[in-house]
C-alpha positions in Angstrom: 97.5 116.3 109.0 100.2 118.5 107.5 100.2 121.7 105.6 103.1 124.1 105.0 104.1 127.5 106.3 106.1 130.3 104.7 109.7 130.3 105.8 112.4 132.9 105.1 116.2 132.5 105.3 117.0 136.0 104.2 115.4 139.1 102.7 115.4 137.8 99.2 111.7 137.2 99.0 111.0 140.8 99.8 113.0 141.7 96.7 112.0 139.1 94.2 108.2 139.0 94.8 105.9 141.9 94.1 104.0 140.9 97.2 105.9 138.6 99.6 104.2 136.3 102.0 104.5 136.8 105.8 106.8 134.5 107.6 104.8 131.7 109.2 101.6 132.0 107.2 100.0 128.9 105.8 100.7 128.4 102.1 99.3 126.5 99.2 100.7 126.1 95.7 98.4 128.8 94.2 99.0 127.7 90.7 95.5 128.7 89.8 96.6 132.3 89.8 98.5 131.6 86.6 95.9 129.4 84.8 95.3 132.0 82.1 98.8 133.3 81.7 100.9 133.3 78.6 104.6 133.9 78.0 103.8 137.6 77.7 102.8 137.7 81.4 106.1 136.2 82.6 108.0 139.3 83.1 109.8 140.8 86.1 108.5 140.0 89.6 105.4 138.3 88.1 107.7 135.8 86.5 109.4 135.0 89.8 106.0 134.4 91.5 105.0 132.1 88.6 108.3 130.2 88.5 109.0 129.6 92.2 106.3 131.1 94.3 104.1 129.4 96.9 101.0 131.4 97.8 100.3 132.5 101.4 96.7 132.1 102.4 96.6 135.2 104.6 98.4 137.8 102.6 98.1 136.0 99.2 101.7 137.0 98.8 104.4 134.6 97.5 107.3 132.8 99.2 110.2 130.6 97.8 110.3 128.1 100.7 107.7 126.5 102.8 108.2 124.2 105.8 105.9 121.2 106.4 104.0 121.8 109.6 101.1 120.0 111.3 97.7 121.7 111.0 94.5 121.1 112.9 91.2 120.5 111.0 89.8 123.7 112.6 92.7 125.7 111.2 92.2 124.2 107.8 88.5 125.1 107.9 89.5 128.7 108.7 91.9 128.7 105.7 89.2 127.4 103.4 87.0 130.3 104.4 89.8 132.8 103.8 90.6 131.3 100.4 87.0 131.1 99.4 86.6 134.8 100.2 89.7 135.5 98.1 88.1 133.6 95.2 85.0 135.8 95.5 87.0 139.1 95.8 89.7 138.4 93.2 88.4 135.7 90.8 84.7 136.6 90.6 83.3 133.5 92.3 79.6 134.2 93.1 79.8 133.7 96.8 81.9 132.0 99.5 79.6 128.9 99.6 80.2 128.3 95.9 83.9 128.9 96.2 84.5 126.9 99.3 84.8 123.4 97.6 87.4 124.7 95.3 89.3 126.3 98.2 89.2 123.0 100.1 90.4 121.1 97.1 93.4 123.5 96.8 94.2 123.0 100.5 93.8 119.2 100.3 96.1 119.0 97.3 98.7 120.9 99.4 98.0 118.6 102.4 98.5 115.6 100.1 101.8 117.0 99.0 102.9 117.6 102.6 101.7 114.2 103.8 104.6 112.5 102.1 107.1 114.5 104.1 108.3 114.8 107.7 107.6 117.9 109.7 110.1 120.7 108.9 110.9 119.4 105.5 111.3 122.3 103.1 109.5 122.4 99.9 110.1 124.4 96.7 108.0 124.7 93.6 108.9 125.2 90.0 106.4 126.0 87.3 106.7 126.2 83.5 104.2 127.0 80.8 103.7 124.0 78.6 101.4 123.3 75.6 98.8 122.0 78.1 99.1 124.9 80.5 101.0 125.3 83.8 103.2 122.4 84.8 104.2 122.3 88.5 107.1 120.4 90.0 108.0 120.1 93.6 111.3 119.5 95.5 111.7 118.5 99.1 114.8 119.3 101.2 114.9 117.0 104.2 115.0 118.6 107.7 118.5 117.6 108.6 119.9 119.1 105.4 117.8 122.2 105.6 120.2 124.1 107.8 121.1 127.7 107.0 124.4 126.5 105.7 123.2 125.7 102.2 121.6 129.1 101.8 124.6 131.0 103.1 127.7 131.5 101.1 130.7 131.1 103.3 133.7 133.2 102.4 136.8 132.7 104.5 139.8 134.9 103.8 142.0 133.7 106.5 143.5 130.9 104.5 145.6 131.1 101.4 143.8 129.5 98.4 146.8 127.5 97.2 146.9 125.2 100.3 150.6 124.5 100.2 150.8 124.7 104.0 154.6 125.2 104.0 155.5 122.3 101.8 158.5 123.8 100.0 159.4 121.8 96.9 162.7 123.7 96.2 164.9 121.5 98.5 
């Protein structure tokens, strides 16, 4: 069974999210956090979390990229406990036992999403507010393409930009 872990290529998440996830922590979509949001809530760093953030299940911070990673049933159970406790603490669920099925459902939705992809596939999420509520879309970046190259901007100053390479057309 697969789930996904937070992955960072640079420091940008620490700047764009009010509360960034820890590298390597297990993540879910966490779209439920935005279920009652309206356009007025989508400002500043909150907007970034809404638009592109996965939710870490340890810190409950956000991350832009997650990597598909195998997870054991035992680990998943521990995550369900943590998430259920979060629902009690933050969302007013009556107790962990009541919240646990919802927590498991969130984790299984994420596992289903990850099941379609190879290990180390990167996933990104995009959300928008529509008439019917929050709409989520997902994008996968295959492992062989997911090198740091595409996240780094290469600037080389050692070559002239006109690329004539000595072809002199005046003769």
